[in-house]
C-alpha positions in Angstrom: -35.2 1.4 22.4 -32.4 2.9 20.1 -31.2 7.0 21.0 -29.0 8.9 18.7 -27.0 11.8 19.2 -25.4 13.7 16.2 -22.0 15.6 16.6 -20.9 17.6 14.1 -17.2 18.1 13.6 -14.5 20.2 12.1 -10.8 18.2 10.9 -8.2 20.5 10.0 -5.4 19.3 7.7 -1.7 19.7 8.6 -1.1 20.6 4.6 -3.5 21.7 2.2 -4.7 18.0 0.2 -4.6 19.1 -3.3 -7.3 17.7 -6.0 -7.6 18.0 -9.5 -10.9 19.3 -7.9 -9.2 21.9 -5.4 -7.6 22.0 -2.5 -8.9 20.6 1.2 -8.0 22.8 4.2 -10.8 21.4 6.5 -13.2 18.5 6.4 -16.6 18.3 8.2 -18.1 15.1 9.8 -20.9 14.2 11.7 -20.5 11.5 14.5 -23.6 9.6 15.2 -23.3 8.4 18.9 -25.8 5.5 19.5 -27.2 3.7 22.8 -29.4 1.3 23.7 -31.4 -0.2 26.9 -30.4 -3.4 24.9 -26.9 -2.9 25.6 -26.4 -1.1 28.6 -23.2 0.6 29.2 -22.3 0.9 25.7 -21.7 3.4 22.6 -21.9 2.8 19.3 -19.9 5.7 17.2 -20.3 6.0 13.8 -18.7 8.7 10.9 -20.9 10.1 8.6 -18.7 12.5 6.2 -19.7 13.6 2.8 -17.1 15.0 0.4 -18.0 18.2 -0.7 -19.1 18.4 -4.4 -18.4 14.8 -5.1 -20.9 12.6 -3.1 -24.0 12.2 -4.1 -25.6 12.9 -0.8 -23.5 16.2 -0.5 -26.7 18.4 -0.4 -27.2 21.7 1.2 -29.5 20.4 3.9 -27.3 17.2 4.7 -27.4 17.9 9.0 -31.6 18.3 8.5 -31.7 15.2 6.6 -29.2 13.0 9.1 -31.5 14.5 12.0 -34.3 12.8 9.6 -33.1 9.6 9.1 -32.0 9.1 12.4 -35.2 10.3 13.9 -36.7 7.1 11.7 -34.0 4.7 12.8 -34.9 5.1 16.8 -38.5 4.9 16.0 -38.3 1.6 14.0 -35.2 0.5 15.7 -33.5 -0.7 12.6 -31.8 0.6 9.4 -33.9 1.0 6.0 -31.2 0.1 3.5 -33.0 0.9 0.5 -34.5 4.4 1.6 -30.6 5.2 2.6 -29.2 4.1 -1.1 -29.1 7.4 -1.7 -27.3 8.9 1.3 -24.2 6.3 1.2 -22.2 8.3 4.1 -25.3 8.3 6.4 -25.7 4.8 5.6 -22.2 4.0 6.7 -22.1 6.0 9.7 -25.5 4.1 10.8 -24.0 0.3 10.0 -20.4 0.8 11.9 -22.4 2.5 15.0 -24.6 -0.5 15.0 -21.6 -2.5 14.6 -19.8 -1.2 17.2 -22.8 -1.0 19.6 -23.5 -4.8 19.1 -19.6 -5.6 19.4 -18.7 -3.4 22.3 -15.6 -3.0 20.6 -14.1 -1.0 17.9 -12.6 -4.5 16.4 -15.8 -5.3 14.7 -14.8 -8.5 13.1 -12.7 -11.1 14.6 -9.8 -11.2 11.5 -5.5 -11.3 12.2 -5.9 -7.4 11.4 -8.2 -6.9 14.6 -6.3 -9.2 16.7 -3.0 -7.4 15.9 -1.7 -10.3 14.6 -1.1 -8.8 10.9 -1.4 -5.5 9.1 -3.1 -4.1 5.9 -0.7 -3.4 3.2 -1.2 0.4 1.9 -0.1 2.8 -0.5 1.4 5.7 0.4 -0.2 8.7 -1.1 1.4 11.8 -2.9 -1.1 14.9 -2.4 -0.9 17.3 -6.0 1.5 20.3 -5.3 3.9 22.0 -7.2 7.1 19.7 -8.5 9.2 20.6 -5.3 6.5 20.2 -3.0 5.4 16.8 -4.6 9.2 15.4 -4.8 9.6 15.9 -1.2 6.6 14.0 -0.3 7.6 11.2 -2.6 11.3 11.1 -1.2 9.9 10.8 2.6 7.4 7.8 1.2 10.3 6.2 -0.3 12.2 6.5 2.9 9.6 5.3 5.2 9.6 1.9 3.4 6.6 2.0 0.7 6.6 -0.4 -1.8 3.3 1.2 -3.3 3.1 5.2 -4.1 0.1 6.6 -5.5 0.3 9.8 -7.0 -2.6 12.3 -7.5 -1.9 14.0 -10.9 -3.6 16.8 -13.3 -2.9 19.7 -11.5 0.4 20.6 -12.6 2.2 20.3 -16.0 1.9 16.7 -17.6 5.6 16.9 -18.2 6.7 17.5 -14.8 4.3 14.6 -13.5 6.2 12.5 -15.8 9.6 13.6 -14.5 8.3 12.9 -11.2 7.6 9.5 -12.2 10.9 8.8 -13.8 12.6 10.0 -11.1 11.0 7.3 -8.9 11.6 4.7 -11.7 15.4 5.9 -11.7 15.7 4.7 -8.0 12.9 1.9 -8.0 12.3 -1.1 -10.5 8.7 -2.0 -11.1 10.0 -5.0 -8.8 11.1 -2.9 -5.8 7.8 -0.1 -5.8 4.3 -0.2 -7.6 3.4 3.0 -8.9 -0.3 4.3 -9.2 -1.7 6.9 -10.6 -5.0 9.3 -10.0 -6.2 11.6 -12.7 -9.6 12.3 -10.8 -11.1 13.0 -14.2 -8.6 15.4 -15.5 -7.9 14.2 -18.9 -10.0 14.9 -22.1 -11.5 11.8 -24.3 -9.3 13.4 -26.7 -5.8 14.0 -25.4 -6.3 10.7 -22.6 -4.6 7.8 -25.1 -1.1 9.8 -25.9 -1.2 10.1 -22.0 -1.7 6.6 -20.9 0.8 5.4 -23.9 3.4 7.9 -22.2 2.5 6.8 -18.5 2.7 2.8 -19.7 6.4 3.0 -20.4 7.1 3.7 -17.0 5.4 0.2 -15.6 2.7 2.0 -13.5 -0.1 -0.7 -12.1 -2.8 1.3 -12.9 -4.5 4.7 -13.7 -7.6 6.0 -11.6 -10.4 8.1 -13.5 -8.9 9.0 -16.4 -11.5 11.0 -17.9 -14.6 12.6 -16.0 -17.3 10.4 -14.8 -20.2 9.9 -16.9 -18.9 9.7 -20.0 -19.7 5.7 -20.5 -19.1 5.4 -24.1 -15.8 7.0 -23.9 -14.6 5.0 -21.0 -15.8 1.7 -22.2 -13.6 2.0 -25.3 -10.3 3.5 -23.5 -10.7 0.4 -21.1 -10.8 -1.6 -24.0 -7.5 -0.7 -25.7 -5.5 1.0 -22.9 -2.2 0.3 -22.5 -2.6 0.7 -19.0 -5.1 -0.6 -16.5 -8.1 1.6 -15.6 -9.7 2.0 -12.2 -13.0 3.5 -11.6 -13.6 5.6 -8.5 -15.7 8.5 -9.2 -17.7 7.0 -12.2 -19.2 4.5 -9.3 -20.8 7.7 -7.2 -24.6 7.6 -7.3 -24.6 3.9 -8.9 -26.9 2.8 -6.0 -29.0 0.3 -7.6 -28.0 -2.9 -8.4 -29.2 -3.3 -11.7 -27.5 -0.1 -12.6 -24.3 -1.5 -11.1 -24.7 -4.3 -13.4 -25.0 -2.3 -16.2 -22.1 -0.1 -15.7 -19.7 -3.3 -15.3 -21.0 -4.6 -18.0 -20.4 -1.4 -20.4 -17.1 -0.6 -19.3 -15.5 -3.6 -18.3 -12.7 -1.7 -16.2 -9.7 -3.6 -15.2 -10.3 -2.3 -11.3 -12.9 -0.7 -9.1 -12.0 1.5 -6.3 -14.6 1.3 -3.0 -15.2 4.1 -0.6 -18.0 2.9 1.7 -19.0 6.6 2.7 -19.1 7.4 -1.3 -20.3 3.9 -3.0 -23.1 2.6 -0.4 -22.1 1.6 2.6 -20.9 -1.9 3.9 -24.0 -3.5 2.3 -23.5 -1.4 -1.0 -19.5 -2.3 -1.1 -20.2 -6.2 -0.9 -22.6 -5.3 -3.8 -19.6 -4.2 -6.1 -17.3 -6.6 -5.1 -19.9 -9.6 -6.0 -20.5 -8.1 -9.3 -17.1 -7.6 -9.9 -15.9 -10.6 -9.1 -17.9 -12.2 -11.8 -16.8 -10.1 -14.1 -13.3 -10.8 -13.2 -12.5 -7.2 -12.2 -10.1 -6.6 -9.7 -10.8 -4.1 -6.7 -9.5 -2.5 -3.5 -10.6 -0.3 -0.7 -10.0 3.1 0.3 -11.0 5.7 2.7 -12.4 9.1 1.4 -10.8 11.4 4.0 -12.7 10.0 7.1 -11.2 10.8 10.8 -9.9 7.6 12.6 -13.2 6.7 13.5 -14.1 6.0 9.8 -10.9 5.0 8.6 -11.3 2.2 11.5 -14.2 1.1 10.3 -13.5 0.6 6.9 -10.1 -1.0 7.7 -12.0 -3.7 9.9 -14.0 -4.6 6.9 -11.2 -4.5 4.4 -9.6 -7.0 7.0 -12.1 -9.5 6.3 -11.8 -10.2 2.4 -7.7 -10.8 2.5 -7.2 -8.9 -0.4 -3.4 -9.1 -1.0 -3.3 -5.3 -2.9 -1.9 -2.3 -1.3 -5.2 -0.6 -0.1 -5.7 3.0 0.5 -6.0 3.3 4.0 -2.9 5.7 4.9 -5.2 8.9 5.3 -5.0 8.8 9.2 -2.1 11.1 10.0 -3.5 14.2 7.7 -5.2 15.9 10.6 -4.3 17.9 13.3 -6.9 17.3 15.2 -7.8 13.4 14.5 -10.0 11.2 17.0 -7.4 8.8 18.9 -8.1 4.9 17.5 -5.6 2.5 18.3 -4.1 2.4 14.5 -0.9 3.0 13.6 1.0 2.8 10.3 4.6 0.9 10.6 6.3 1.0 7.3 3.8 0.1 4.3 1.1 -1.4 6.6 -1.8 -0.3 8.4 -1.8 -2.0 12.2 -4.5 -2.3 14.9 -3.7 -1.9 18.2 -6.2 -4.1 20.3 
């Protein structure tokens, strides 16, 4: 009934993408090409893109697991969501391939975004680098008209990072530009509160993952007393069971969570996180995880169904020299779909 072909693809960054965990120059993804006699003449394409040394399904035999799982799907004609909770990037690829096949369009839901009537507000992402490199990025984003800028911090001296933030604030007030920072777990439980206090003086919107994941008690104490709203990102990775999701949110009580379908349970897992967060008055936004435009479009289509007014993390489509063409474009600080 269904046939799946798996196509490996290597993406190349235009510029090295620096994080506190290292620097990316290439990105390996796998495309699922799904066909079926039920939908003659159509192809459903999904992207499976685990992040090295971060995704819970970043395993040495990933491609073999992908082949095995896809064979099971072709035999049964369905996605076993419970079976795939531990493989969020594969689940996301299959979910979106099926949606593409069934809709016959890269616009998976009927929204103002998919009709080309509205853009999704996004943040301008500043990658880690030396002071001069980061300053150049900041000036480019400000000139482009971004109203929300997110800086990756934790790689250079903290005083230099504060200087960059002061530079932005000296030109734009909190009412003109929203500032977010992402520490990727770079701070320690011993020094984090002092750093949060200094960052809070700059009227920041939030900080992502100030200490490394897995320190629930420390993170809970931090979230309860922080002068700066905390958003969890890496903390959500590997928390795939609904009961564990509830337990994490109940214990830490962050101000925000950040959802990346390839890392945090695909579309179905994302809905679970959002439902549990909203029950607890925890804010959230959606971010891509360095997928190509195939995955980015799928995430944006899903994101548009919520109407979340916060700037989303969907500005990664222009990172690669050999990206896949999709009807997406950034205009000022919004991502638009061109139907």
